[in-house]
A tleap script that builds the chain and sets N, CA, C and O, in Angstrom:
source leaprc.protein.ff14SB
mol = sequence {
  NMET GLY GLU THR VAL TYR SER HIE ASP GLY
  GLU GLU TYR GLY ASP TYR ASP THR ALA LEU
  PHE ARG ALA ILE ASP GLY PRO ASP GLU VAL
  LYS VAL GLY ASP THR VAL THR LEU PHE GLU
  GLY GLU ALA VAL THR ALA MET HIE GLN MET
  PHE VAL ASN VAL ASP ARG LEU ILE GLU GLU
  ILE GLN GLU ARG ALA MET ASP ASP TYR ASP
  ASP TYR ALA ASP ARG TYR LEU THR ASP ILE
  GLU ASP ALA SER GLU LEU GLU THR LEU ILE
  VAL ASP TRP LEU ASN LYS ASN ALA ALA ALA
  PRO THR PHE TYR THR VAL GLN ASN VAL ARG
  GLU ILE GLN VAL VAL VAL GLN LYS MET GLY
  ASP THR CGLN
}
set mol.1.N position { -6.763 17.190 43.594 }
set mol.1.CA position { -6.869 15.770 43.869 }
set mol.1.C position { -7.791 15.565 45.056 }
set mol.1.O position { -7.710 16.296 46.043 }
set mol.2.N position { -8.673 14.565 44.964 }
set mol.2.CA position { -9.640 14.302 46.014 }
set mol.2.C position { -9.039 13.512 47.160 }
set mol.2.O position { -7.876 13.108 47.132 }
set mol.3.N position { -9.852 13.312 48.143 }
set mol.3.CA position { -9.465 12.539 49.324 }
set mol.3.C position { -9.185 11.089 48.940 }
set mol.3.O position { -9.863 10.536 48.074 }
set mol.4.N position { -8.200 10.475 49.570 }
set mol.4.CA position { -7.914 9.065 49.337 }
set mol.4.C position { -8.872 8.234 50.177 }
set mol.4.O position { -9.032 8.466 51.376 }
set mol.5.N position { -9.510 7.254 49.524 }
set mol.5.CA position { -10.464 6.377 50.205 }
set mol.5.C position { -10.047 4.926 49.975 }
set mol.5.O position { -9.296 4.616 49.050 }
set mol.6.N position { -10.557 4.040 50.847 }
set mol.6.CA position { -10.143 2.635 50.827 }
set mol.6.C position { -11.357 1.724 50.894 }
set mol.6.O position { -12.417 2.105 51.389 }
set mol.7.N position { -11.176 0.510 50.385 }
set mol.7.CA position { -12.242 -0.487 50.395 }
set mol.7.C position { -11.633 -1.870 50.597 }
set mol.7.O position { -10.507 -2.142 50.180 }
set mol.8.N position { -12.402 -2.725 51.242 }
set mol.8.CA position { -11.960 -4.121 51.389 }
set mol.8.C position { -12.460 -4.983 50.230 }
set mol.8.O position { -11.936 -6.070 49.985 }
set mol.9.N position { -13.484 -4.489 49.516 }
set mol.9.CA position { -14.090 -5.296 48.456 }
set mol.9.C position { -14.173 -4.592 47.097 }
set mol.9.O position { -14.684 -5.168 46.136 }
set mol.10.N position { -13.684 -3.374 47.010 }
set mol.10.CA position { -13.744 -2.629 45.757 }
set mol.10.C position { -15.110 -2.044 45.453 }
set mol.10.O position { -15.333 -1.532 44.356 }
set mol.11.N position { -16.031 -2.114 46.412 }
set mol.11.CA position { -17.380 -1.583 46.199 }
set mol.11.C position { -17.744 -0.482 47.188 }
set mol.11.O position { -18.219 0.579 46.786 }
set mol.12.N position { -17.525 -0.725 48.473 }
set mol.12.CA position { -17.846 0.266 49.501 }
set mol.12.C position { -16.553 0.903 49.977 }
set mol.12.O position { -15.662 0.220 50.481 }
set mol.13.N position { -16.455 2.227 49.814 }
set mol.13.CA position { -15.235 2.949 50.156 }
set mol.13.C position { -15.442 3.825 51.374 }
set mol.13.O position { -16.548 4.294 51.645 }
set mol.14.N position { -14.371 4.033 52.093 }
set mol.14.CA position { -14.374 4.899 53.271 }
set mol.14.C position { -12.953 5.073 53.757 }
set mol.14.O position { -12.016 5.130 52.960 }
set mol.15.N position { -12.794 5.157 55.072 }
set mol.15.CA position { -11.460 5.395 55.613 }
set mol.15.C position { -10.652 4.094 55.681 }
set mol.15.O position { -11.197 2.994 55.592 }
set mol.16.N position { -9.360 4.255 55.839 }
set mol.16.CA position { -8.421 3.132 55.829 }
set mol.16.C position { -8.720 2.129 56.947 }
set mol.16.O position { -8.770 0.924 56.698 }
set mol.17.N position { -8.920 2.620 58.181 }
set mol.17.CA position { -9.129 1.719 59.316 }
set mol.17.C position { -10.363 0.843 59.137 }
set mol.17.O position { -10.331 -0.346 59.457 }
set mol.18.N position { -11.438 1.413 58.635 }
set mol.18.CA position { -12.667 0.636 58.423 }
set mol.18.C position { -12.453 -0.420 57.353 }
set mol.18.O position { -12.890 -1.559 57.521 }
set mol.19.N position { -11.788 -0.071 56.254 }
set mol.19.CA position { -11.523 -1.044 55.190 }
set mol.19.C position { -10.651 -2.172 55.705 }
set mol.19.O position { -10.901 -3.337 55.397 }
set mol.20.N position { -9.636 -1.844 56.481 }
set mol.20.CA position { -8.749 -2.879 57.028 }
set mol.20.C position { -9.503 -3.768 58.005 }
set mol.20.O position { -9.348 -4.988 57.976 }
set mol.21.N position { -10.317 -3.170 58.867 }
set mol.21.CA position { -11.113 -3.950 59.816 }
set mol.21.C position { -12.015 -4.940 59.071 }
set mol.21.O position { -12.104 -6.106 59.456 }
set mol.22.N position { -12.674 -4.485 58.021 }
set mol.22.CA position { -13.572 -5.363 57.268 }
set mol.22.C position { -12.814 -6.474 56.548 }
set mol.22.O position { -13.317 -7.591 56.425 }
set mol.23.N position { -11.611 -6.172 56.073 }
set mol.23.CA position { -10.796 -7.206 55.424 }
set mol.23.C position { -10.370 -8.260 56.436 }
set mol.23.O position { -10.384 -9.453 56.132 }
set mol.24.N position { -9.993 -7.831 57.637 }
set mol.24.CA position { -9.562 -8.758 58.687 }
set mol.24.C position { -10.744 -9.552 59.217 }
set mol.24.O position { -10.614 -10.731 59.543 }
set mol.25.N position { -11.895 -8.900 59.301 }
set mol.25.CA position { -13.094 -9.503 59.892 }
set mol.25.C position { -13.904 -10.309 58.880 }
set mol.25.O position { -15.010 -10.749 59.194 }
set mol.26.N position { -13.385 -10.508 57.695 }
set mol.26.CA position { -14.107 -11.215 56.640 }
set mol.26.C position { -14.197 -12.715 56.902 }
set mol.26.O position { -13.824 -13.187 57.976 }
set mol.27.N position { -14.690 -13.456 55.921 }
set mol.27.CA position { -14.913 -14.892 56.096 }
set mol.27.C position { -13.620 -15.710 56.191 }
set mol.27.O position { -13.615 -16.805 56.753 }
set mol.28.N position { -12.531 -15.175 55.641 }
set mol.28.CA position { -11.256 -15.901 55.708 }
set mol.28.C position { -10.553 -15.577 57.017 }
set mol.28.O position { -10.587 -14.444 57.495 }
set mol.29.N position { -9.917 -16.591 57.584 }
set mol.29.CA position { -9.174 -16.379 58.828 }
set mol.29.C position { -7.902 -15.594 58.523 }
set mol.29.O position { -7.099 -15.992 57.680 }
set mol.30.N position { -7.736 -14.488 59.214 }
set mol.30.CA position { -6.568 -13.626 59.021 }
set mol.30.C position { -5.866 -13.488 60.364 }
set mol.30.O position { -6.509 -13.324 61.401 }
set mol.31.N position { -4.529 -13.557 60.332 }
set mol.31.CA position { -3.772 -13.394 61.567 }
set mol.31.C position { -2.630 -12.392 61.339 }
set mol.31.O position { -2.332 -12.021 60.204 }
set mol.32.N position { -2.001 -11.966 62.435 }
set mol.32.CA position { -0.888 -11.031 62.354 }
set mol.32.C position { 0.178 -11.606 61.422 }
set mol.32.O position { 0.533 -12.782 61.509 }
set mol.33.N position { 0.675 -10.756 60.535 }
set mol.33.CA position { 1.690 -11.165 59.571 }
set mol.33.C position { 1.114 -11.528 58.210 }
set mol.33.O position { 1.844 -11.556 57.219 }
set mol.34.N position { -0.185 -11.805 58.149 }
set mol.34.CA position { -0.830 -12.099 56.862 }
set mol.34.C position { -0.942 -10.819 56.034 }
set mol.34.O position { -0.938 -9.707 56.561 }
set mol.35.N position { -1.041 -11.013 54.748 }
set mol.35.CA position { -1.242 -9.891 53.838 }
set mol.35.C position { -2.687 -9.898 53.363 }
set mol.35.O position { -3.211 -10.934 52.953 }
set mol.36.N position { -3.323 -8.739 53.421 }
set mol.36.CA position { -4.684 -8.586 52.906 }
set mol.36.C position { -4.662 -7.572 51.774 }
set mol.36.O position { -3.805 -6.690 51.731 }
set mol.37.N position { -5.606 -7.707 50.868 }
set mol.37.CA position { -5.728 -6.777 49.745 }
set mol.37.C position { -6.770 -5.720 50.067 }
set mol.37.O position { -7.889 -6.035 50.472 }
set mol.38.N position { -6.394 -4.473 49.884 }
set mol.38.CA position { -7.331 -3.356 49.968 }
set mol.38.C position { -7.314 -2.639 48.622 }
set mol.38.O position { -6.388 -2.796 47.826 }
set mol.39.N position { -8.349 -1.855 48.389 }
set mol.39.CA position { -8.428 -1.027 47.199 }
set mol.39.C position { -8.302 0.420 47.644 }
set mol.39.O position { -8.965 0.854 48.586 }
set mol.40.N position { -7.450 1.155 46.958 }
set mol.40.CA position { -7.204 2.556 47.273 }
set mol.40.C position { -7.594 3.383 46.050 }
set mol.40.O position { -7.225 3.052 44.923 }
set mol.41.N position { -8.338 4.453 46.280 }
set mol.41.CA position { -8.747 5.296 45.165 }
set mol.41.C position { -8.931 6.731 45.588 }
set mol.41.O position { -8.767 7.082 46.756 }
set mol.42.N position { -9.274 7.549 44.623 }
set mol.42.CA position { -9.469 8.977 44.842 }
set mol.42.C position { -10.965 9.288 44.790 }
set mol.42.O position { -11.638 9.001 43.800 }
set mol.43.N position { -11.471 9.876 45.868 }
set mol.43.CA position { -12.885 10.254 45.929 }
set mol.43.C position { -13.117 11.516 45.096 }
set mol.43.O position { -12.390 12.500 45.232 }
set mol.44.N position { -14.134 11.478 44.236 }
set mol.44.CA position { -14.535 12.642 43.456 }
set mol.44.C position { -15.954 12.991 43.901 }
set mol.44.O position { -16.928 12.355 43.497 }
set mol.45.N position { -16.041 14.010 44.737 }
set mol.45.CA position { -17.320 14.386 45.335 }
set mol.45.C position { -18.235 15.025 44.296 }
set mol.45.O position { -17.806 15.846 43.485 }
set mol.46.N position { -19.491 14.634 44.338 }
set mol.46.CA position { -20.501 15.201 43.428 }
set mol.46.C position { -20.735 16.667 43.770 }
set mol.46.O position { -20.521 17.094 44.905 }
set mol.47.N position { -21.180 17.435 42.771 }
set mol.47.CA position { -21.501 18.848 42.962 }
set mol.47.C position { -22.890 19.110 42.381 }
set mol.47.O position { -23.338 18.403 41.479 }
set mol.48.N position { -23.555 20.119 42.899 }
set mol.48.CA position { -24.917 20.430 42.449 }
set mol.48.C position { -25.025 20.533 40.933 }
set mol.48.O position { -25.965 20.002 40.341 }
set mol.49.N position { -24.069 21.212 40.301 }
set mol.49.CA position { -24.186 21.459 38.860 }
set mol.49.C position { -24.188 20.174 38.044 }
set mol.49.O position { -24.591 20.182 36.880 }
set mol.50.N position { -23.746 19.076 38.635 }
set mol.50.CA position { -23.750 17.802 37.910 }
set mol.50.C position { -25.175 17.292 37.670 }
set mol.50.O position { -25.394 16.444 36.805 }
set mol.51.N position { -26.129 17.802 38.425 }
set mol.51.CA position { -27.495 17.295 38.364 }
set mol.51.C position { -28.500 18.291 37.808 }
set mol.51.O position { -29.688 17.985 37.704 }
set mol.52.N position { -28.031 19.476 37.451 }
set mol.52.CA position { -28.927 20.499 36.914 }
set mol.52.C position { -28.960 20.361 35.397 }
set mol.52.O position { -27.929 20.412 34.727 }
set mol.53.N position { -30.166 20.185 34.875 }
set mol.53.CA position { -30.352 20.059 33.431 }
set mol.53.C position { -31.457 21.037 33.022 }
set mol.53.O position { -32.640 20.699 33.069 }
set mol.54.N position { -31.067 22.240 32.626 }
set mol.54.CA position { -32.069 23.258 32.305 }
set mol.54.C position { -32.837 22.928 31.035 }
set mol.54.O position { -33.989 23.340 30.895 }
set mol.55.N position { -32.234 22.199 30.110 }
set mol.55.CA position { -32.977 21.799 28.907 }
set mol.55.C position { -34.170 20.936 29.289 }
set mol.55.O position { -35.264 21.096 28.746 }
set mol.56.N position { -33.951 20.013 30.233 }
set mol.56.CA position { -35.059 19.171 30.700 }
set mol.56.C position { -36.098 19.992 31.460 }
set mol.56.O position { -37.298 19.742 31.347 }
set mol.57.N position { -35.634 20.968 32.229 }
set mol.57.CA position { -36.553 21.839 32.962 }
set mol.57.C position { -37.440 22.618 31.996 }
set mol.57.O position { -38.655 22.688 32.176 }
set mol.58.N position { -36.831 23.194 30.984 }
set mol.58.CA position { -37.599 23.953 29.988 }
set mol.58.C position { -38.566 23.025 29.247 }
set mol.58.O position { -39.711 23.397 28.990 }
set mol.59.N position { -38.113 21.838 28.911 }
set mol.59.CA position { -38.984 20.867 28.236 }
set mol.59.C position { -40.182 20.490 29.120 }
set mol.59.O position { -41.301 20.359 28.625 }
set mol.60.N position { -39.949 20.319 30.409 }
set mol.60.CA position { -41.033 20.006 31.349 }
set mol.60.C position { -42.042 21.157 31.403 }
set mol.60.O position { -43.250 20.921 31.433 }
set mol.61.N position { -41.555 22.387 31.417 }
set mol.61.CA position { -42.448 23.553 31.425 }
set mol.61.C position { -43.272 23.584 30.131 }
set mol.61.O position { -44.475 23.845 30.158 }
set mol.62.N position { -42.617 23.319 29.011 }
set mol.62.CA position { -43.323 23.296 27.726 }
set mol.62.C position { -44.405 22.216 27.719 }
set mol.62.O position { -45.523 22.459 27.263 }
set mol.63.N position { -44.078 21.037 28.217 }
set mol.63.CA position { -45.054 19.945 28.245 }
set mol.63.C position { -46.248 20.289 29.120 }
set mol.63.O position { -47.383 19.966 28.771 }
set mol.64.N position { -46.008 20.933 30.242 }
set mol.64.CA position { -47.128 21.319 31.117 }
set mol.64.C position { -48.013 22.355 30.431 }
set mol.64.O position { -49.236 22.326 30.573 }
set mol.65.N position { -47.397 23.262 29.694 }
set mol.65.CA position { -48.178 24.259 28.954 }
set mol.65.C position { -49.012 23.574 27.876 }
set mol.65.O position { -50.179 23.913 27.679 }
set mol.66.N position { -48.419 22.617 27.185 }
set mol.66.CA position { -49.155 21.869 26.147 }
set mol.66.C position { -50.298 21.073 26.753 }
set mol.66.O position { -51.372 20.979 26.159 }
set mol.67.N position { -50.075 20.497 27.931 }
set mol.67.CA position { -51.149 19.743 28.603 }
set mol.67.C position { -52.340 20.633 28.901 }
set mol.67.O position { -53.490 20.214 28.767 }
set mol.68.N position { -52.060 21.865 29.307 }
set mol.68.CA position { -53.140 22.772 29.696 }
set mol.68.C position { -53.724 23.564 28.524 }
set mol.68.O position { -54.901 23.923 28.556 }
set mol.69.N position { -52.925 23.840 27.494 }
set mol.69.CA position { -53.368 24.729 26.426 }
set mol.69.C position { -53.274 24.115 25.032 }
set mol.69.O position { -53.432 24.811 24.029 }
set mol.70.N position { -53.022 22.838 24.976 }
set mol.70.CA position { -52.964 22.105 23.705 }
set mol.70.C position { -52.062 22.819 22.691 }
set mol.70.O position { -51.002 23.336 23.043 }
set mol.71.N position { -52.494 22.838 21.456 }
set mol.71.CA position { -51.684 23.392 20.371 }
set mol.71.C position { -51.447 24.896 20.483 }
set mol.71.O position { -50.573 25.437 19.805 }
set mol.72.N position { -52.217 25.574 21.331 }
set mol.72.CA position { -52.002 27.017 21.486 }
set mol.72.C position { -50.629 27.299 22.109 }
set mol.72.O position { -50.090 28.397 21.968 }
set mol.73.N position { -50.077 26.313 22.786 }
set mol.73.CA position { -48.786 26.506 23.465 }
set mol.73.C position { -47.627 25.835 22.722 }
set mol.73.O position { -46.537 25.689 23.275 }
set mol.74.N position { -47.857 25.432 21.485 }
set mol.74.CA position { -46.838 24.636 20.789 }
set mol.74.C position { -45.538 25.397 20.507 }
set mol.74.O position { -44.519 24.757 20.248 }
set mol.75.N position { -45.531 26.693 20.545 }
set mol.75.CA position { -44.304 27.459 20.305 }
set mol.75.C position { -43.776 28.099 21.598 }
set mol.75.O position { -42.824 28.879 21.574 }
set mol.76.N position { -44.402 27.761 22.704 }
set mol.76.CA position { -44.015 28.335 23.995 }
set mol.76.C position { -42.578 27.937 24.354 }
set mol.76.O position { -42.240 26.754 24.365 }
set mol.77.N position { -41.764 28.906 24.637 }
set mol.77.CA position { -40.363 28.777 25.043 }
set mol.77.C position { -39.440 28.231 23.954 }
set mol.77.O position { -38.301 27.864 24.242 }
set mol.78.N position { -39.912 28.172 22.711 }
set mol.78.CA position { -39.063 27.678 21.624 }
set mol.78.C position { -38.057 28.730 21.158 }
set mol.78.O position { -37.158 28.429 20.374 }
set mol.79.N position { -38.211 29.953 21.640 }
set mol.79.CA position { -37.290 31.014 21.242 }
set mol.79.C position { -36.048 31.095 22.143 }
set mol.79.O position { -35.183 31.945 21.930 }
set mol.80.N position { -35.962 30.224 23.131 }
set mol.80.CA position { -34.788 30.227 24.012 }
set mol.80.C position { -33.630 29.541 23.294 }
set mol.80.O position { -33.719 28.371 22.925 }
set mol.81.N position { -32.562 30.273 23.105 }
set mol.81.CA position { -31.390 29.730 22.424 }
set mol.81.C position { -30.283 29.355 23.401 }
set mol.81.O position { -29.553 28.391 23.175 }
set mol.82.N position { -30.158 30.111 24.479 }
set mol.82.CA position { -29.079 29.873 25.435 }
set mol.82.C position { -29.641 29.977 26.850 }
set mol.82.O position { -30.033 31.052 27.303 }
set mol.83.N position { -29.672 28.843 27.534 }
set mol.83.CA position { -30.222 28.813 28.886 }
set mol.83.C position { -29.125 28.766 29.946 }
set mol.83.O position { -29.400 28.443 31.101 }
set mol.84.N position { -27.900 29.078 29.575 }
set mol.84.CA position { -26.788 28.990 30.523 }
set mol.84.C position { -26.956 29.942 31.711 }
set mol.84.O position { -26.527 29.630 32.822 }
set mol.85.N position { -27.569 31.084 31.483 }
set mol.85.CA position { -27.804 32.026 32.576 }
set mol.85.C position { -28.753 31.419 33.612 }
set mol.85.O position { -28.560 31.587 34.816 }
set mol.86.N position { -29.785 30.708 33.128 }
set mol.86.CA position { -30.723 30.039 34.030 }
set mol.86.C position { -30.002 28.940 34.816 }
set mol.86.O position { -30.217 28.789 36.019 }
set mol.87.N position { -29.159 28.186 34.138 }
set mol.87.CA position { -28.405 27.125 34.820 }
set mol.87.C position { -27.516 27.705 35.914 }
set mol.87.O position { -27.457 27.171 37.021 }
set mol.88.N position { -26.829 28.793 35.604 }
set mol.88.CA position { -25.974 29.452 36.591 }
set mol.88.C position { -26.793 29.928 37.779 }
set mol.88.O position { -26.377 29.776 38.927 }
set mol.89.N position { -27.954 30.501 37.504 }
set mol.89.CA position { -28.835 30.987 38.561 }
set mol.89.C position { -29.258 29.843 39.486 }
set mol.89.O position { -29.226 29.990 40.708 }
set mol.90.N position { -29.652 28.713 38.911 }
set mol.90.CA position { -30.102 27.564 39.711 }
set mol.90.C position { -28.947 26.990 40.529 }
set mol.90.O position { -29.107 26.707 41.717 }
set mol.91.N position { -27.785 26.818 39.898 }
set mol.91.CA position { -26.627 26.268 40.613 }
set mol.91.C position { -26.200 27.202 41.735 }
set mol.91.O position { -25.902 26.742 42.837 }
set mol.92.N position { -26.165 28.501 41.478 }
set mol.92.CA position { -25.803 29.465 42.522 }
set mol.92.C position { -26.792 29.401 43.678 }
set mol.92.O position { -26.394 29.455 44.842 }
set mol.93.N position { -28.073 29.288 43.363 }
set mol.93.CA position { -29.090 29.193 44.410 }
set mol.93.C position { -28.889 27.924 45.231 }
set mol.93.O position { -28.955 27.971 46.459 }
set mol.94.N position { -28.644 26.792 44.574 }
set mol.94.CA position { -28.401 25.541 45.300 }
set mol.94.C position { -27.163 25.655 46.180 }
set mol.94.O position { -27.177 25.230 47.335 }
set mol.95.N position { -26.102 26.223 45.639 }
set mol.95.CA position { -24.869 26.369 46.418 }
set mol.95.C position { -25.079 27.230 47.657 }
set mol.95.O position { -24.442 27.013 48.687 }
set mol.96.N position { -25.964 28.195 47.554 }
set mol.96.CA position { -26.227 29.093 48.680 }
set mol.96.C position { -27.216 28.493 49.679 }
set mol.96.O position { -27.091 28.729 50.880 }
set mol.97.N position { -28.199 27.721 49.204 }
set mol.97.CA position { -29.317 27.323 50.059 }
set mol.97.C position { -29.398 25.835 50.412 }
set mol.97.O position { -30.189 25.453 51.274 }
set mol.98.N position { -28.608 25.008 49.770 }
set mol.98.CA position { -28.694 23.571 50.019 }
set mol.98.C position { -27.321 23.031 50.413 }
set mol.98.O position { -26.291 23.498 49.927 }
set mol.99.N position { -27.328 22.058 51.285 }
set mol.99.CA position { -26.061 21.421 51.674 }
set mol.99.C position { -25.423 20.773 50.449 }
set mol.99.O position { -26.113 20.250 49.575 }
set mol.100.N position { -24.130 20.817 50.406 }
set mol.100.CA position { -23.399 20.196 49.300 }
set mol.100.C position { -23.555 18.676 49.370 }
set mol.100.O position { -23.688 18.124 50.462 }
set mol.101.N position { -23.541 18.004 48.238 }
set mol.101.CA position { -23.612 16.542 48.256 }
set mol.101.C position { -22.446 15.965 49.062 }
set mol.101.O position { -21.343 16.513 49.072 }
set mol.102.N position { -22.715 14.863 49.726 }
set mol.102.CA position { -21.672 14.194 50.509 }
set mol.102.C position { -21.295 12.856 49.891 }
set mol.102.O position { -20.484 12.124 50.458 }
set mol.103.N position { -21.859 12.529 48.757 }
set mol.103.CA position { -21.557 11.264 48.088 }
set mol.103.C position { -20.533 11.497 46.997 }
set mol.103.O position { -20.322 12.622 46.542 }
set mol.104.N position { -19.901 10.405 46.588 }
set mol.104.CA position { -18.802 10.537 45.633 }
set mol.104.C position { -18.641 9.270 44.814 }
set mol.104.O position { -19.148 8.205 45.166 }
set mol.105.N position { -17.922 9.418 43.712 }
set mol.105.CA position { -17.472 8.270 42.947 }
set mol.105.C position { -15.985 8.098 43.262 }
set mol.105.O position { -15.350 8.982 43.836 }
set mol.106.N position { -15.451 6.952 42.877 }
set mol.106.CA position { -14.044 6.682 43.147 }
set mol.106.C position { -13.348 6.425 41.819 }
set mol.106.O position { -13.829 5.643 40.998 }
set mol.107.N position { -12.226 7.079 41.614 }
set mol.107.CA position { -11.458 6.880 40.390 }
set mol.107.C position { -10.014 6.560 40.747 }
set mol.107.O position { -9.603 6.663 41.903 }
set mol.108.N position { -9.262 6.172 39.738 }
set mol.108.CA position { -7.849 5.822 39.911 }
set mol.108.C position { -7.659 4.763 40.995 }
set mol.108.O position { -6.788 4.887 41.856 }
set mol.109.N position { -8.482 3.728 40.940 }
set mol.109.CA position { -8.435 2.666 41.941 }
set mol.109.C position { -7.267 1.728 41.648 }
set mol.109.O position { -6.996 1.371 40.501 }
set mol.110.N position { -6.595 1.347 42.712 }
set mol.110.CA position { -5.531 0.360 42.589 }
set mol.110.C position { -5.566 -0.555 43.804 }
set mol.110.O position { -5.982 -0.157 44.892 }
set mol.111.N position { -5.123 -1.782 43.599 }
set mol.111.CA position { -5.024 -2.729 44.703 }
set mol.111.C position { -3.735 -2.470 45.465 }
set mol.111.O position { -2.689 -2.211 44.870 }
set mol.112.N position { -3.822 -2.544 46.782 }
set mol.112.CA position { -2.626 -2.450 47.613 }
set mol.112.C position { -2.598 -3.646 48.555 }
set mol.112.O position { -3.643 -4.157 48.957 }
set mol.113.N position { -1.425 -4.074 48.895 }
set mol.113.CA position { -1.245 -5.188 49.822 }
set mol.113.C position { -0.828 -4.611 51.170 }
set mol.113.O position { 0.088 -3.793 51.249 }
set mol.114.N position { -1.511 -5.045 52.229 }
set mol.114.CA position { -1.242 -4.540 53.571 }
set mol.114.C position { -0.925 -5.729 54.463 }
set mol.114.O position { -1.681 -6.699 54.506 }
set mol.115.N position { 0.189 -5.653 55.172 }
set mol.115.CA position { 0.550 -6.690 56.134 }
set mol.115.C position { -0.130 -6.345 57.450 }
set mol.115.O position { 0.017 -5.232 57.955 }
set mol.116.N position { -0.871 -7.292 58.003 }
set mol.116.CA position { -1.593 -7.080 59.255 }
set mol.116.C position { -0.575 -7.012 60.394 }
set mol.116.O position { 0.172 -7.963 60.627 }
set mol.117.N position { -0.554 -5.880 61.101 }
set mol.117.CA position { 0.383 -5.654 62.199 }
set mol.117.C position { -0.182 -6.063 63.536 }
set mol.117.O position { 0.516 -6.644 64.367 }
set mol.118.N position { -1.470 -5.752 63.744 }
set mol.118.CA position { -2.142 -6.059 65.008 }
set mol.118.C position { -3.569 -6.472 64.678 }
set mol.118.O position { -4.106 -6.136 63.623 }
set mol.119.N position { -4.155 -7.191 65.584 }
set mol.119.CA position { -5.558 -7.577 65.430 }
set mol.119.C position { -6.390 -6.787 66.430 }
set mol.119.O position { -5.962 -6.534 67.556 }
set mol.120.N position { -7.581 -6.405 66.000 }
set mol.120.CA position { -8.542 -5.792 66.908 }
set mol.120.C position { -8.268 -4.339 67.266 }
set mol.120.O position { -8.910 -3.806 68.172 }
set mol.121.N position { -7.333 -3.682 66.583 }
set mol.121.CA position { -7.065 -2.287 66.921 }
set mol.121.C position { -7.651 -1.316 65.913 }
set mol.121.O position { -7.386 -0.116 65.984 }
set mol.122.N position { -8.438 -1.813 64.981 }
set mol.122.CA position { -9.022 -0.925 63.981 }
set mol.122.C position { -10.485 -0.705 64.277 }
set mol.122.O position { -11.134 -1.498 64.958 }
set mol.123.N position { -10.982 0.383 63.751 }
set mol.123.CA position { -12.372 0.834 63.854 }
set mol.123.C position { -12.842 1.068 65.224 }
set mol.123.O position { -13.995 1.449 65.426 }
savepdb mol mol.pdb
quit
């Protein structure tokens, strides 16, 4: 299960205190004892392998060969049946050499009601 994240508007998610501060600081006047709506969800962090598409990579290589060699390259790389080893190699290299993604999607979102206890103590 991913990290729990919160939003005041259901669009921008982050930590609970920031979401509560934005809900209190919004256009509507909010005072102690009022109830505000927040959205709570589970962050699903992106991973390198989600963006690796070896079929597209091979197709790009084929197109470049065709651009340079016309019909002489029309069968270039058509004998590749399983590129999973290449995909694993690329993902392993990214995992070793590139920082992991820090962005995420949010799933299992639900509205929660929060009673404002204090003003000005968030964020």
